C-alpha positions in Angstrom: 0.0 2.6 22.3 1.3 -0.4 20.3 1.0 0.4 16.6 1.9 -2.3 14.0 2.6 -1.7 10.2 2.2 -5.0 8.3 3.9 -4.1 5.0 3.8 -6.5 2.1 6.7 -6.1 -0.3 6.7 -6.5 -4.1 3.0 -5.2 -5.0 3.1 -5.1 -8.9 5.6 -8.0 -9.3 3.0 -10.5 -10.8 -0.8 -10.5 -10.7 -0.4 -13.5 -8.3 1.4 -11.5 -5.9 -1.2 -8.6 -6.3 -3.9 -11.1 -5.5 -2.1 -12.4 -2.4 -1.5 -9.0 -1.0 -5.1 -8.0 -1.7 -6.3 -11.2 0.2 -3.9 -10.4 3.0 -5.4 -6.9 3.4 -8.9 -7.6 3.0 -9.3 -10.6 5.2 -6.0 -10.3 7.3 -3.7 -7.9 8.9 -1.8 -6.4 6.0 -2.2 -2.5 6.2 0.5 -1.5 3.8 2.3 -2.5 0.5 5.5 -1.5 -1.3 5.0 -1.1 -5.1 7.4 -2.0 -7.7 7.1 0.7 -10.3 8.6 -1.5 -12.9 6.8 -4.5 -12.1 5.1 -6.6 -14.9 1.9 -6.2 -13.0 2.2 -2.6 -12.1 -1.1 -1.6 -14.0 -2.9 -4.3 -12.2 -1.6 -3.0 -8.7 -2.8 0.4 -9.5 -6.4 -1.0 -10.2 -6.1 -2.9 -7.0 -5.1 0.1 -4.9 -8.0 2.2 -6.2 -10.3 -0.6 -5.2 -9.0 -0.8 -1.7 -8.0 2.7 -0.6 -7.5 1.3 3.0 -4.2 -0.2 1.8 -1.4 2.2 2.0 1.2 2.1 -0.6 4.9 3.1 -0.8 7.6 2.9 -3.4 9.8 0.0 -3.5 12.9 1.6 -4.9 14.5 -1.0 -7.2 17.9 -1.5 -8.9 17.9 -5.3 -9.0 15.1 -6.7 -11.2 13.2 -5.9 -14.3 13.5 -3.1 -16.9 14.2 0.5 -15.9 11.7 3.1 -15.9 14.0 5.8 -17.0 15.1 6.0 -20.4 17.9 3.3 -20.9 20.4 5.7 -22.3 20.1 7.8 -19.2 20.9 4.8 -16.7 23.3 2.8 -18.9 25.6 1.9 -15.9 22.8 0.2 -14.1 21.8 -2.3 -16.8 23.1 -5.5 -18.2 23.7 -6.4 -21.7 19.9 -7.4 -22.0 19.0 -3.9 -20.8 17.5 -4.9 -17.3 18.6 -3.6 -14.1 21.5 -5.7 -12.6 22.5 -4.5 -9.4 22.2 -6.9 -6.5 23.0 -5.5 -3.0 26.5 -7.0 -2.7 27.5 -5.9 -5.9 26.0 -2.3 -5.5 27.7 -2.0 -2.2 31.1 -3.1 -3.7 30.5 -0.4 -6.4 29.4 2.2 -4.0 32.6 1.5 -1.9 34.8 1.7 -5.0 33.1 5.0 -6.1 32.2 3.3 -9.5 28.4 3.6 -9.0 26.8 6.4 -11.0 24.8 8.0 -8.2 23.3 10.5 -10.7 21.9 7.7 -12.7 20.6 5.9 -9.5 18.8 9.0 -8.6 17.4 9.5 -12.2 15.9 6.0 -12.1 14.5 6.2 -8.7 13.0 9.7 -9.4 11.5 8.0 -12.5 10.0 5.2 -10.3 8.4 7.5 -7.9 6.9 9.8 -10.7 5.5 6.8 -12.4 3.7 5.9 -9.2 2.5 9.4 -8.5 1.4 10.0 -12.2 -0.9 6.8 -11.7 -2.7 8.8 -9.0 -1.1 7.2 -6.0 0.5 9.4 -3.3 3.0 7.3 -1.7 2.9 6.9 2.0 6.6 5.9 2.2 9.9 4.9 0.4 11.6 1.8 1.0 14.1 -0.5 -1.1 13.9 -3.6 -3.0 16.4 -6.1 -1.2 16.9 -3.1 1.1 19.0 -1.3 -1.5 18.0 2.2 -0.1 20.1 1.4 3.0 23.5 1.5 1.2 25.9 4.2 2.0 25.1 7.2 -0.2 21.8 5.7 -1.4 19.8 6.2 2.0 20.8 10.1 1.8 19.3 10.0 -1.8 16.1 8.2 -0.7 15.6 11.0 1.8 16.1 13.8 -0.7 13.8 12.3 -3.1 11.2 11.8 -0.4 11.4 15.6 0.4 11.2 16.4 -3.2 8.1 14.5 -3.8 6.3 15.3 -0.4 6.7 11.8 0.8 6.5 11.7 4.6 8.1 8.5 5.9 11.0 6.0 4.9 11.7 2.5 6.2 14.7 2.0 8.4 15.5 -1.6 8.0 17.4 -2.0 11.2 15.9 -5.2 12.7 15.2 -5.2 16.3 17.1 -8.4 17.8 14.5 -9.1 20.3 11.7 -9.1 17.6 13.8 -11.2 15.6 14.0 -13.6 18.1 10.2 -13.5 18.5 9.8 -14.1 15.1 12.1 -17.3 15.0 9.6 -19.2 16.9 8.3 -22.2 15.0 9.8 -25.7 13.8 9.3 -25.5 10.1 12.1 -22.7 9.7 15.3 -23.4 8.0 18.0 -22.5 10.6 20.8 -21.9 8.0 18.6 -19.5 5.9 17.4 -17.6 9.0 20.9 -17.3 10.4 22.3 -16.1 7.0 19.5 -13.5 6.7 20.2 -12.6 10.2 23.7 -11.7 9.4 22.5 -9.6 6.6 20.2 -7.6 8.9 23.0 -6.8 11.3 25.2 -6.0 8.4 22.4 -3.3 7.3 22.6 -1.8 11.0 26.4 -1.3 10.5 26.2 0.3 7.1 23.6 2.9 8.1 23.9 3.3 11.7 22.9 6.9 11.9 19.8 6.3 9.3 17.2 7.2 11.9 19.0 10.3 12.9 19.5 11.5 9.3 15.8 11.0 8.7 15.0 13.0 11.7 17.0 15.9 10.8 15.4 15.9 7.3 11.9 15.9 8.7 11.0 12.3 7.5 9.3 10.0 9.8 10.1 6.4 10.5 8.8 3.5 12.4 10.3 2.9 15.9 11.0 -0.8 15.1 11.4 -3.0 12.2 11.5 -6.8 11.7 11.1 -9.4 9.0 14.6 -9.8 7.3 15.9 -12.9 9.1 12.3 -14.5 8.6 12.0 -13.7 4.9 10.5 -16.7 3.3 10.4 -18.6 6.6 7.4 -17.0 8.4 5.6 -19.2 11.0 2.1 -18.8 12.8 3.9 -19.3 16.0 6.4 -16.7 15.3 3.9 -14.1 14.2 1.9 -14.9 17.4 5.0 -14.5 19.6 5.8 -11.2 18.0 2.4 -9.9 18.5 2.6 -10.8 22.3 6.1 -9.3 22.4 5.4 -5.8 20.5 6.7 -2.8 22.4 5.1 0.6 22.8 5.4 2.7 19.8 5.2 1.8 16.1 6.7 -1.5 14.5 6.8 -2.6 10.9 6.6 -6.2 10.1 7.9 -6.8 6.5 6.2 -9.7 4.8 5.9 -11.2 1.2 2.5 -12.6 0.7 1.3 -13.7 -2.9 0.1 -16.6 -4.9 2.2 -18.4 -7.3 1.4 -17.9 -10.9 3.0 -18.6 -14.1 4.9 -15.1 -14.1 6.1 -15.6 -10.7 7.4 -19.3 -11.3 9.4 -18.0 -14.3 10.9 -14.9 -12.3 14.1 -14.7 -10.5 12.7 -14.3 -7.0 13.5 -17.3 -4.6 10.4 -16.4 -2.9 7.7 -18.8 -4.4 5.6 -21.2 -2.2 6.4 -19.2 0.8 4.3 -16.3 -0.3 1.2 -18.5 -0.3 2.1 -19.7 3.2 2.3 -16.1 4.3 -1.2 -15.2 3.0 -2.6 -18.2 5.2 -0.7 -16.9 8.2 -1.6 -13.2 7.7 -5.2 -14.2 7.3 -5.2 -16.5 10.2 -8.3 -16.0 12.4 -6.4 -16.6 15.6 -3.7 -14.0 14.5 -6.4 -11.4 13.8 -8.1 -12.1 17.2 -4.7 -11.9 18.9 -4.1 -8.4 17.3 -7.4 -7.3 18.8 -7.0 -8.9 22.3 -3.5 -7.3 22.7 -5.0 -3.8 22.1 -2.7 -3.5 18.7 -3.7 -0.7 16.4 -3.1 -1.5 12.8 -1.9 1.3 10.8 0.2 2.4 7.6 3.0 4.8 7.0 0.6 7.5 6.3 -0.5 7.8 9.9 3.0 7.7 11.0 4.0 10.7 8.9 0.8 12.6 10.0 1.7 12.1 13.6 5.3 13.0 13.3 
């Protein structure tokens, strides 16, 4: 059986992102989304999820953007002078390696993010990380503990499969330098958490068998998605994506993913791609099914 989770990251970032994800689910192949508990459009995302219960929702654990969910005085080391989360993946990795990252504050903030989602009436299907921060040494183990604490049955393993990355690379509109740089980052994540899948298995937390989408972040093409669907292996694969519509709030935010989000909505709702999913016998699922079948 070929299972495919098409997970849209950044639900709750802005209302435009919310609308794009809803469109890519209702009229496309998106089956799952990752919710930013501290996103400016969190409340709108909750309304959306109640309206379309078929869309699975995980928690997008965040240390990089926006205001904290926990009380500021309890997570001071994670904040900049303006009181916002400040840790990009590189700086967090350096702080973690130098043992200057306050892990108790990270856990406090992530626990608060998960609690906010649950208190909104949403039982998360999985955990993953904004900018894959949950894959950093020490933080992946923390994500597994939090999953167990909150009864969340699955976690994303951001180990990009090289053959699927090659398939997604099809298409002439991609910027080769961007794809190459992001491909290097994807390989780095594999090295940082080589035994992540084994750790999750020992903890009784389910994972997808394969993952892809890092190298093509912001560079998705119709041709690449079609080739991926034709190359999909047996088992469960997660395709990470970032659909959305550009609104005023998105335009003013720090994300580099702007126009590419609407392009992804168009790709993910493409009739030819939907037909290809059916003709290839691919079952579209979310992480809730992965956890229940583990």
